[in-house]
C-alpha positions as CSV (number, residue, x, y, z in Angstrom):
1,X,-58.1,56.0,4.0
2,X,-60.5,56.9,7.0
3,X,-63.4,57.6,4.5
4,X,-62.6,54.2,2.9
5,X,-62.7,52.4,6.3
6,X,-65.7,54.3,7.4
7,X,-67.8,53.0,4.3
8,X,-66.3,49.7,4.0
9,X,-65.8,48.8,7.6
10,X,-62.9,47.4,9.2
11,X,-59.7,49.2,10.1
12,X,-56.9,51.2,8.4
13,X,-54.5,48.3,9.4
14,X,-56.7,45.9,7.6
15,X,-56.4,47.9,4.4
16,X,-52.8,48.5,4.8
17,X,-52.2,44.5,5.3
18,X,-53.5,44.2,1.7
19,X,-52.3,47.4,0.1
20,X,-48.9,48.9,0.9
21,X,-50.3,52.5,-0.1
22,X,-53.1,54.5,-1.1
23,X,-51.7,54.4,-4.7
24,X,-51.7,50.4,-4.5
25,X,-55.4,50.6,-3.4
26,X,-56.4,53.2,-5.9
27,X,-55.0,51.2,-8.9
28,X,-56.2,47.8,-7.7
29,X,-59.9,49.4,-7.6
30,X,-59.5,50.9,-11.0
31,X,-58.0,47.9,-12.5
32,X,-60.8,45.6,-11.0
33,X,-63.5,48.1,-12.6
34,X,-61.6,48.8,-15.8
35,X,-59.3,45.7,-16.4
36,X,-62.0,43.4,-18.0
37,X,-63.0,46.0,-20.1
38,X,-59.5,46.8,-21.4
39,X,-59.0,43.2,-21.9
40,X,-62.2,43.0,-24.1
41,X,-60.8,45.9,-26.3
42,X,-57.7,44.1,-26.9
43,X,-59.6,41.0,-27.6
44,X,-61.0,42.6,-30.8
45,X,-57.5,41.9,-32.3
46,X,-58.3,38.5,-33.7
47,X,-56.7,36.4,-36.5
48,X,-60.2,35.6,-37.8
49,X,-61.1,37.4,-40.9
50,X,-59.4,40.6,-42.5
51,X,-56.5,42.3,-40.7
52,X,-58.0,45.8,-41.6
53,X,-61.4,44.8,-40.2
54,X,-59.7,43.6,-36.9
55,X,-57.6,46.7,-36.7
56,X,-60.9,48.8,-37.2
57,X,-62.8,47.1,-34.5
58,X,-60.0,47.2,-32.1
59,X,-59.5,50.8,-32.9
60,X,-63.2,51.8,-32.2
61,X,-63.2,49.9,-29.1
62,X,-59.9,51.5,-27.9
63,X,-61.0,55.1,-28.6
64,X,-64.3,54.3,-26.9
65,X,-62.5,52.9,-23.7
66,X,-60.1,56.0,-23.7
67,X,-63.1,58.3,-23.9
68,X,-65.0,56.8,-21.0
69,X,-65.5,59.6,-18.3
70,X,-63.7,57.1,-15.4
71,X,-60.8,56.5,-17.9
72,X,-60.3,60.2,-18.5
73,X,-60.3,60.9,-14.8
74,X,-57.8,58.2,-14.3
75,X,-55.4,59.7,-16.9
76,X,-55.8,63.1,-15.7
77,X,-55.0,62.0,-12.2
78,X,-51.9,59.9,-13.5
79,X,-50.8,63.0,-15.2
80,X,-51.2,65.3,-12.3
81,X,-49.8,63.0,-9.5
82,X,-46.8,61.5,-11.6
83,X,-44.3,63.9,-10.2
84,X,-45.4,63.1,-6.7
85,X,-46.4,59.4,-6.6
86,X,-45.9,56.2,-8.4
87,X,-49.5,56.6,-9.9
88,X,-48.3,57.5,-13.4
89,X,-45.9,54.7,-13.6
90,X,-48.6,52.3,-12.2
91,X,-51.1,53.4,-14.6
92,X,-48.7,53.1,-17.5
93,X,-47.7,49.7,-16.7
94,X,-51.0,48.3,-15.7
95,X,-52.9,50.1,-18.6
96,X,-50.8,50.9,-21.7
97,X,-48.2,48.3,-21.3
98,X,-51.0,45.7,-20.5
99,X,-52.3,46.6,-24.0
100,X,-49.0,46.7,-25.6
101,X,-48.2,43.1,-24.6
102,X,-51.6,41.8,-26.0
103,X,-51.2,43.9,-29.2
104,X,-47.6,42.8,-29.7
105,X,-48.7,39.1,-29.4
106,X,-51.2,39.8,-32.0
107,X,-48.7,41.5,-34.4
108,X,-46.0,38.9,-33.9
109,X,-48.7,36.3,-35.2
110,X,-49.7,38.6,-38.0
111,X,-46.0,38.9,-39.1
112,X,-45.7,35.0,-39.1
113,X,-48.9,34.6,-41.2
114,X,-47.6,37.3,-43.6
115,X,-50.1,39.8,-42.9
116,X,-47.7,42.2,-41.8
117,X,-44.1,42.9,-42.9
118,X,-41.3,41.8,-40.4
119,X,-40.7,44.2,-37.8
120,X,-40.7,44.9,-34.1
121,X,-44.1,43.9,-32.7
122,X,-43.9,45.9,-29.5
123,X,-43.0,49.0,-31.6
124,X,-45.8,48.3,-34.0
125,X,-48.3,48.0,-31.0
126,X,-46.9,51.5,-29.8
127,X,-47.3,53.0,-33.2
128,X,-50.8,52.0,-33.6
129,X,-51.9,53.3,-30.1
130,X,-50.1,56.5,-30.8
131,X,-51.9,56.9,-34.1
132,X,-55.2,56.2,-32.5
133,X,-54.5,58.5,-29.7
134,X,-53.1,61.3,-32.1
135,X,-56.3,63.1,-33.0
136,X,-58.6,62.8,-29.9
137,X,-57.1,61.8,-26.6
138,X,-55.0,64.7,-25.6
139,X,-57.7,67.3,-26.5
140,X,-60.4,65.4,-24.5
141,X,-57.9,64.9,-21.5
142,X,-57.2,68.6,-21.4
143,X,-60.9,69.6,-22.1
144,X,-60.1,71.4,-25.4
145,X,-63.0,69.3,-26.7
146,X,-65.7,66.7,-25.7
147,X,-65.3,63.0,-26.4
148,X,-66.1,62.3,-30.0
149,X,-69.3,60.4,-31.1
150,X,-69.1,57.0,-32.8
151,X,-69.0,58.3,-36.4
152,X,-66.2,60.6,-35.7
153,X,-64.2,57.8,-33.7
154,X,-64.8,55.6,-36.8
155,X,-63.2,58.2,-38.9
156,X,-60.2,58.9,-36.9
157,X,-59.7,55.0,-36.5
158,X,-60.0,54.7,-40.3
159,X,-57.2,57.1,-40.8
160,X,-55.1,55.8,-38.2
161,X,-55.4,52.3,-39.4
162,X,-54.6,53.4,-43.1
163,X,-51.3,55.0,-41.8
164,X,-50.4,51.9,-40.0
165,X,-51.1,49.5,-42.8
166,X,-49.1,51.9,-45.1
167,X,-46.2,51.6,-42.6
168,X,-46.5,47.8,-41.9
169,X,-48.7,46.3,-44.3
170,X,-47.2,43.3,-46.2
């Protein structure tokens, strides 16, 4: 906090008047930087056109987002700090669950339109995210491999969307 005050000016008390903890400040900074990008990722889910095409666009944006260096750093931090602070919970709530809510709304509308079979839209959102994460996210987070290029991302997304539609397609 001293370093932040030194760079930004003001006092620690001023910062603590706005943020109850270092974790809250960290999450706010991360969310202000990455929130609009994450929202744009989920905006790829649109009712316009073909469902598979929308899922592919979303999936490619999602994987590109998840493999950004700053996102990887936040995920690593959240994993490492989750046993000592609320960072893991906060990242989960403001990141993943934010996306799950948006995807759930899209899937609920897709069910109403007959593009997906009836089911729990929130579970569908969690399943799609898990399918998209399955091949690349953990190996990249744990430095087993480098982030994928656009071609490999597209191949991973295509497989994930195929499995998702096999499970939930009409």
